[in-house]
C-alpha positions as CSV (number, residue, x, y, z in Angstrom):
1,M,0.0,0.0,-0.1
2,V,2.8,2.4,0.9
3,V,4.4,1.5,-2.5
4,G,1.1,2.5,-4.3
5,V,1.0,5.9,-2.5
6,I,4.5,6.6,-3.4
7,A,4.0,5.6,-7.0
8,G,0.8,7.8,-7.2
9,V,2.6,10.8,-5.7
10,S,5.7,10.3,-8.0
11,A,3.4,10.1,-11.0
12,K,1.6,13.3,-10.2
13,V,5.0,15.1,-9.6
14,L,6.3,13.8,-12.9
15,M,3.1,14.8,-14.8
16,D,3.2,18.3,-13.3
17,G,6.9,18.6,-14.3
18,I,6.1,17.5,-17.9
19,D,3.2,20.1,-18.1
20,T,5.5,22.8,-16.8
21,Y,8.0,21.8,-19.3
22,S,5.5,21.9,-22.1
23,L,4.2,25.3,-21.0
24,V,7.9,26.9,-20.8
25,T,8.9,25.6,-24.2
26,S,5.8,26.4,-26.0
27,R,5.9,29.9,-24.7
28,R,9.7,30.2,-25.4
29,D,9.1,29.0,-29.0
30,A,6.3,31.6,-29.6
31,V,8.2,34.4,-28.1
32,E,11.2,33.5,-30.4
33,H,8.9,33.4,-33.5
34,A,7.2,36.6,-32.6
35,R,10.5,38.4,-32.1
36,V,11.9,37.1,-35.3
37,G,8.9,38.3,-37.3
38,M,8.8,41.7,-35.5
39,D,12.5,42.2,-36.0
40,R,12.2,41.5,-39.7
41,M,9.4,44.0,-40.1
42,V,11.3,46.6,-38.2
43,S,14.6,46.2,-39.9
44,E,13.0,46.5,-43.3
45,L,10.5,49.3,-42.6
46,L,13.3,51.3,-41.2
47,L,14.9,51.4,-44.6
48,V,11.7,52.4,-46.4
49,D,11.3,55.9,-47.6
50,S,7.7,57.2,-47.2
51,N,7.5,57.4,-51.0
52,D,8.3,53.6,-51.2
53,I,5.1,52.7,-49.2
54,T,2.3,51.9,-51.6
55,L,-0.4,50.5,-49.2
56,A,-1.0,51.5,-45.7
57,S,-3.9,49.4,-44.3
58,G,-4.6,48.1,-40.9
59,T,-3.8,44.4,-41.8
60,K,-1.1,45.0,-44.4
61,V,1.7,47.3,-45.5
62,S,3.0,47.1,-49.0
63,F,6.3,48.8,-50.0
64,T,9.2,48.8,-52.3
65,D,12.3,47.2,-50.5
66,A,16.0,48.0,-50.6
67,N,16.3,45.8,-53.8
68,N,13.7,47.9,-55.5
69,S,11.2,44.9,-55.3
70,S,7.5,45.3,-54.4
71,T,6.6,43.3,-51.3
72,N,4.5,43.5,-48.2
73,F,3.9,42.3,-44.6
74,Q,0.6,40.7,-44.0
75,R,-1.3,37.9,-42.2
76,K,-2.4,35.1,-44.4
77,T,-4.6,32.0,-43.8
78,V,-2.7,28.7,-44.3
79,Q,-4.6,25.6,-43.5
80,N,-7.1,27.4,-41.2
81,T,-4.3,29.1,-39.2
82,W,-3.2,32.7,-39.5
83,E,0.5,33.1,-40.3
84,L,2.8,36.2,-40.7
85,Y,4.4,36.6,-44.2
86,R,6.7,39.0,-46.1
87,G,5.5,38.6,-49.6
88,D,5.7,34.7,-49.9
89,D,8.1,34.2,-47.1
90,F,6.9,32.7,-43.9
91,L,7.9,34.7,-40.8
92,A,5.7,33.4,-37.9
93,G,2.9,31.0,-37.2
94,I,-0.3,31.1,-35.4
95,V,-0.8,34.8,-35.5
96,G,-3.8,36.1,-33.6
97,L,-3.4,39.7,-34.4
98,L,-1.3,41.7,-36.9
99,D,-2.3,45.5,-36.9
100,F,-0.5,48.5,-38.4
101,D,-1.4,52.0,-37.5
102,Y,0.1,54.9,-39.5
103,Y,0.9,58.5,-38.4
104,R,1.9,61.8,-40.1
105,D,4.7,64.1,-38.9
106,N,2.1,66.1,-36.8
107,G,1.0,62.9,-34.9
108,N,-2.5,62.4,-36.7
109,S,-3.3,59.1,-38.1
110,T,-3.3,58.7,-41.9
111,S,-4.0,56.1,-44.5
112,W,-2.2,58.0,-47.3
113,P,1.0,56.1,-47.8
114,W,3.1,59.0,-48.8
115,L,2.3,60.8,-45.6
116,V,3.5,58.0,-43.3
117,R,6.2,59.1,-40.9
118,R,5.5,56.6,-38.1
119,I,4.1,53.0,-38.1
120,N,2.9,51.3,-35.0
121,I,2.9,47.5,-35.3
122,E,1.0,45.2,-33.0
123,L,1.7,41.4,-33.3
124,T,0.1,38.7,-31.2
125,V,1.3,35.0,-31.6
126,Q,-0.5,32.1,-29.8
127,T,1.4,29.4,-28.3
128,L,1.1,25.7,-29.3
129,G,-0.8,23.8,-26.9
130,G,-3.1,26.6,-25.8
131,Y,-0.6,28.1,-23.3
132,G,-1.6,31.7,-24.0
133,T,-0.5,34.4,-26.4
134,I,2.6,36.5,-26.9
135,P,1.8,40.2,-27.5
136,L,4.4,42.5,-29.0
137,R,4.2,46.1,-30.0
138,T,6.6,48.6,-31.5
139,E,6.9,51.7,-33.5
140,V,8.9,52.3,-36.6
141,F,10.2,55.7,-38.1
142,P,10.8,54.8,-41.7
143,R,14.2,56.1,-42.9
144,N,14.5,57.1,-39.2
145,F,12.3,60.3,-39.8
146,M,12.5,62.3,-36.6
147,Y,10.9,65.7,-35.9
148,T,10.6,68.0,-33.1
149,N,6.8,68.5,-32.9
150,F,5.8,64.9,-33.0
151,R,3.5,63.9,-30.2
C-alpha cells in the first residue's frame, strides 16, 4: 500500500513537471517566432522611404524594398491558421493579431502612404498547446524620420 501511494505521488509530480516543461517550451518558442517576425518587419521598414510605401492598411503594409522589389507584410490564412508573411516568405505561425497604425509628422493618423512618418505595429502570436498568447508592440520611423513637433 505504501508503494502504491509513493507511486501515485511520484506520477503526479512527474506529470506536473512535464506540463510545466511543455508550457515553458511552448511559450519560449512563441516568443522567439514573434520576435523574429517583428525584428524582420522593423529592420526592413526602417529602410523604407515614405515614397516607397504603396499601401497602408490596418492589416497589411506594402512597399518597395531596398532591392527595389515590391513586397508586403501581412497575415495570411494557411490551413485554417493565420501566419505572418513577408510577400511569400513565412515569418511566424499562429498569428492572432497583426495590426498596423500609421501617423503623419504632426501625430495625426493617416491612411495615405506618402504621408506616413511613423508606423505602430502590434503582433500577437498564440502558443502551441493553448498556453496563451505573446503580444508584441513597437513603432517604426521609416528612414529614421524624426521631428521636433511629433506627439
